[in-house]
C-alpha positions in Angstrom: 95.5 23.7 -1.5 97.4 23.2 1.7 95.5 20.9 4.1 96.3 21.3 7.8 98.8 19.1 9.7 99.5 18.6 13.4 100.5 22.0 14.9 102.6 20.1 17.5 104.7 18.6 14.7 104.8 22.0 13.0 106.3 23.5 16.2 108.9 20.7 16.4 112.4 21.6 15.4 113.9 20.3 12.2 116.3 17.4 12.6 119.7 19.1 13.3 122.2 16.7 11.8 120.8 16.6 8.3 120.7 20.4 8.4 124.4 20.7 9.1 125.3 17.9 6.6 123.4 19.9 4.0 125.9 22.8 4.5 128.7 20.5 3.6 127.3 20.1 0.1 128.8 23.5 -0.6 132.3 22.5 0.6 134.9 22.5 -2.2 137.4 20.2 -0.5 140.1 22.8 -0.3 141.0 22.0 3.4 141.0 18.2 2.9 138.5 15.5 3.5 135.2 16.2 5.3 135.5 15.7 9.1 132.0 14.8 10.2 131.7 15.2 14.0 128.0 15.7 14.1 126.5 12.4 15.3 127.2 10.2 18.3 128.1 7.0 16.6 130.7 4.5 17.6 133.8 4.8 15.4 134.5 1.0 15.1 132.4 -1.9 14.0 130.5 -4.4 16.1 132.4 -7.5 17.3 132.7 -10.1 14.6 130.9 -12.7 16.8 128.0 -10.3 17.4 127.7 -9.7 13.6 127.6 -13.5 13.1 124.9 -13.8 15.8 122.9 -11.0 14.2 123.0 -12.6 10.8 122.0 -16.0 12.2 119.2 -14.6 14.3 117.9 -12.5 11.4 117.8 -15.6 9.2 115.8 -17.7 11.8 112.1 -18.2 11.7 112.1 -18.1 15.5 112.6 -14.3 15.3 110.2 -13.6 12.4 107.0 -13.5 14.4 105.8 -11.1 17.1 107.6 -11.4 20.4 106.7 -10.4 24.0 105.6 -6.8 24.3 108.2 -5.9 26.9 111.0 -7.7 25.2 112.8 -11.1 25.0 113.1 -12.6 28.5 116.7 -13.6 27.9 117.8 -10.0 27.0 115.8 -8.5 29.9 117.6 -11.0 32.3 121.0 -10.3 30.8 120.6 -6.5 31.1 119.2 -6.8 34.7 122.3 -8.8 35.7 124.7 -6.4 33.9 123.0 -3.4 35.6 123.1 -5.2 39.0 126.9 -5.6 38.6 127.4 -2.0 37.3 125.4 -0.4 40.1 126.2 -2.8 42.9 122.5 -3.2 43.5 119.8 -5.7 42.7 117.8 -5.0 39.5 115.3 -7.7 38.5 114.3 -9.0 35.1 110.8 -7.8 35.9 112.1 -4.2 36.1 113.3 -4.2 32.5 111.3 -3.5 29.3 113.0 -3.5 25.8 112.2 -0.7 23.3 112.9 0.0 19.6 115.8 2.5 20.4 116.5 5.1 23.0 114.5 7.9 21.4 111.4 5.8 21.4 112.1 4.8 25.0 112.1 8.5 26.0 109.0 9.2 23.9 107.1 6.4 25.5 108.2 7.3 29.0 107.0 10.9 28.4 103.7 9.6 26.9 103.1 7.6 30.1 104.1 10.3 32.6 102.8 13.6 31.5 99.1 14.5 31.6 97.4 17.5 30.1 99.2 20.7 31.0 101.9 18.9 33.0 105.5 19.9 32.2 108.9 18.2 32.0 112.1 19.8 33.2 115.1 19.5 30.9 118.5 20.8 31.9 119.8 23.1 29.2 121.8 22.5 27.1 119.7 19.4 26.3 119.7 16.4 23.9 117.7 17.9 21.0 115.7 14.8 20.4 114.3 15.0 23.9 113.2 18.5 23.3 111.7 17.5 19.9 109.8 14.6 21.5 108.2 17.0 24.1 107.2 19.4 21.3 105.7 16.6 19.2 103.7 15.3 22.2 102.5 18.8 23.2 104.3 18.6 26.6 105.5 21.9 28.1 109.2 22.1 28.7 110.8 23.8 31.8 114.4 24.6 30.9 116.9 24.4 33.8 120.0 26.4 32.9 123.3 24.7 33.4 126.3 26.9 33.4 129.8 26.4 32.1 131.3 27.7 35.3 129.5 24.8 37.1 130.9 22.3 34.6 127.3 22.1 33.2 126.2 20.2 36.3 122.5 21.0 37.0 121.7 22.7 40.3 119.0 21.0 42.4 118.5 24.1 44.5 117.7 26.1 41.4 115.5 23.4 40.1 113.6 23.3 43.4 112.4 26.9 42.7 110.9 25.8 39.4 108.9 22.7 40.2 105.3 24.0 39.9 103.5 21.9 37.4 106.5 19.7 36.7 105.7 16.0 36.4 109.2 14.7 35.6 112.8 15.8 35.7 115.1 14.5 33.0 118.8 14.0 33.6 121.3 12.7 31.0 124.7 11.5 32.4 127.2 11.3 30.9 125.6 14.2 29.2 124.7 14.8 25.6 125.8 17.4 24.4 128.4 18.5 27.0 129.9 15.1 28.1 129.5 16.2 31.7 129.3 13.4 34.3 126.9 14.2 37.2 128.3 13.4 40.6 126.3 10.8 42.6 125.3 13.4 45.2 123.7 15.5 42.5 121.7 12.6 41.1 120.6 11.7 44.6 119.5 15.3 45.2 117.4 15.3 42.1 115.8 12.0 43.0 114.9 13.4 46.4 113.6 16.7 44.9 111.4 14.7 42.5 110.1 12.6 45.3 109.3 15.6 47.5 107.2 17.1 44.7 105.4 13.9 43.7 107.3 13.9 40.4 109.4 11.3 38.5 113.1 11.3 37.9 114.0 10.1 34.4 117.7 9.2 34.2 119.1 8.6 30.8 122.5 6.7 31.0 122.9 5.8 27.4 126.7 6.4 27.7 127.3 4.8 31.1 129.5 2.1 29.5 132.1 4.8 28.8 132.5 6.1 32.4 135.9 5.9 34.0 136.0 2.7 36.2 136.8 5.1 39.1 133.2 6.5 38.6 131.6 3.1 39.3 128.9 2.8 40.5 127.8 6.1 38.9 125.1 6.6 41.6 123.4 4.7 44.5 119.8 5.1 43.4 119.2 1.4 42.8 120.5 0.5 46.3 117.2 1.7 47.7 114.3 -0.5 46.7 112.1 2.6 46.8 113.7 3.7 43.5 110.8 1.8 41.7 108.3 4.3 43.1 109.5 7.4 41.1 112.7 6.6 39.1 112.8 5.6 35.4 116.1 4.6 33.9 116.8 4.7 30.2 119.6 2.7 28.5 120.6 2.1 24.9 122.5 -0.8 23.3 123.5 1.3 20.3 126.7 2.8 21.7 128.2 0.0 23.8 127.6 -2.7 21.2 127.9 -0.5 18.0 124.5 -1.5 16.7 122.5 1.8 16.4 120.8 0.7 13.2 119.2 -2.3 15.0 117.3 0.0 17.3 117.3 -1.7 20.7 117.1 0.1 24.1 115.6 -0.4 27.5 113.6 1.1 30.3 114.0 0.1 33.9 111.1 1.0 36.2 108.9 -0.2 38.9 105.6 -2.2 38.5 103.2 0.8 38.5 104.9 2.6 35.7 105.5 -0.7 33.8 101.8 -1.5 33.9 101.0 1.7 32.1 104.1 1.4 29.8 102.8 -1.8 28.4 100.0 0.1 26.7 102.5 2.5 25.1 104.7 -0.4 24.1 101.9 -2.3 22.4 100.6 0.9 20.7 103.9 2.3 19.4 106.1 -0.8 18.6 104.3 -4.1 19.5 107.7 -5.5 20.1 111.3 -4.4 19.6 113.4 -6.1 16.8 113.6 -9.7 17.8 116.7 -10.8 15.9 118.8 -8.0 17.5 117.4 -8.8 20.9 118.4 -12.4 20.6 121.9 -11.5 19.5 122.3 -9.0 22.3 121.1 -11.4 24.9 124.3 -13.4 24.1 126.5 -10.3 23.7 125.7 -8.7 27.1 127.6 -11.3 29.2 129.9 -12.5 26.4 131.5 -9.2 25.4 132.2 -7.6 28.8 136.0 -7.5 28.0 135.4 -6.1 24.5 133.2 -3.3 25.9 135.9 -2.4 28.4 138.4 -2.2 25.5 136.0 0.2 23.7 135.8 2.3 26.8 139.5 2.6 26.7 139.4 3.6 23.0 136.9 6.4 23.8 139.0 7.6 26.8 142.0 7.8 24.5 140.0 9.8 21.9 138.9 12.1 24.7 142.5 12.7 25.7 143.4 13.3 22.1 140.7 15.9 21.8 141.8 17.6 25.0 145.3 17.9 23.5 143.9 19.2 20.3 141.9 21.8 22.1 145.0 23.0 23.8 146.3 24.1 20.4 143.4 26.5 19.8 144.1 30.0 21.0 140.8 31.8 21.8 138.7 28.6 21.9 137.9 27.1 25.3 137.0 23.5 26.1 134.2 24.0 28.6 133.3 20.3 28.9 134.4 16.9 27.6 133.3 13.4 28.3 131.9 10.1 26.8 131.5 11.0 23.1 131.5 14.8 23.2 133.5 18.0 23.4 131.7 21.2 24.1 133.7 24.2 22.9 133.2 27.8 23.6 133.8 30.0 20.6 136.5 32.8 20.6 135.3 36.2 21.8 135.5 37.8 18.3 133.9 34.8 16.5 130.4 34.9 14.9 127.5 33.3 16.7 127.5 29.6 16.8 125.1 28.8 13.9 127.0 31.1 11.5 130.3 29.7 12.7 129.2 26.1 12.3 128.0 26.9 8.7 131.3 28.6 7.9 133.3 25.7 9.2 131.2 23.2 7.1 131.3 25.3 3.9 134.9 26.6 4.1 136.8 24.1 6.2 134.9 20.8 5.8 134.4 20.4 9.6 130.9 19.4 10.6 129.8 20.1 14.2 126.5 21.1 15.8 126.0 24.7 17.0 125.0 25.3 20.6 121.5 26.7 19.8 120.4 23.3 18.5 120.7 22.3 22.2 118.6 25.0 23.7 118.6 28.6 24.8 121.7 30.5 25.9 124.1 28.3 23.8 125.0 30.9 21.1 128.7 30.7 22.0 129.2 27.0 21.9 129.9 24.2 19.4 129.5 20.5 20.0 131.9 18.1 18.3 131.3 14.4 18.7 134.7 12.7 18.5 133.6 9.1 19.1 133.6 8.2 15.4 137.0 9.9 14.8 140.3 8.1 15.1 143.1 10.0 16.8 144.6 10.8 13.5 141.4 12.6 12.5 141.1 14.4 15.8 144.6 15.7 15.2 143.3 17.5 12.1 140.7 19.5 14.0 142.9 22.3 15.2 143.9 23.3 11.7 140.2 23.4 10.6 139.3 25.6 13.6 
């Protein structure tokens, strides 16, 4: 007998990355080693000193008990100072709460923001876990189409015509899946649009450490103290510090949102992993130069992918940035899901088809090059 389960979970998409990796089980190796470009993971290890700190903190009784609901004060202060420098504006320790990873940060933010029947606007293509979280929570999604001819930059004027019932607008910059970087004026326009409609702007900048220094600061939202009234900022330590398995992220927000967030924090996590928080509190100021070196590594890999894409007649590189390349399939190619399966099974190249990122993406393929050395990226043209 089949007993009922949550219809919201039933309506939630299957995790995309395991689906694509399952296709590779049928690959016979004829084209060479498997090139797995599915997941946004750093392609180099954490700093040796950070690994030592993680080991020491994990072995300490001081981090074995419950900690503060909103995170270790030392990490909150370190991130606030780091953000203040990155955005040339004052962010306070009191603005920061630490979460068990970026996906949980987003899920808790949506839990706090959206009431019954209230919708959240996601630019499409979107980060699939954001869409999955909304489905699991039963929150309606309003897709905002982003077009290749616009560089996949969302249009605030188009969004303005779609704001009925929207409680929050979500932006991800640098973007996942496209890599597009939103200009400061676009981010400001969306903040203004949200404010005019009594809505929130949720800005996910998980990949901001990989921005070109010429793009700093990436926006001026924090220069206005009123940002705390309707802006929520999401950040993850996973990428910049190469610790995705330790699940540490952060939410920056004003006092009204934080007061409600504390309920979600206590309910969903009690506290984020304390050993990783303690180690990262040291790492944020200590590894500034190392992080800059990693940014340069990612920039070189992006350049290598751009050169590789130039060797692909029929394919078009519609967007590239941070960790991602977003490729348009040749005109005579199969649709993206069929093409991605063929590439996995026959060529040993794993990428995510566009439909995993929302409607209207049947002609695109996302390849995450961050975990691939330049020698691996050089193999991509032959596989495609």
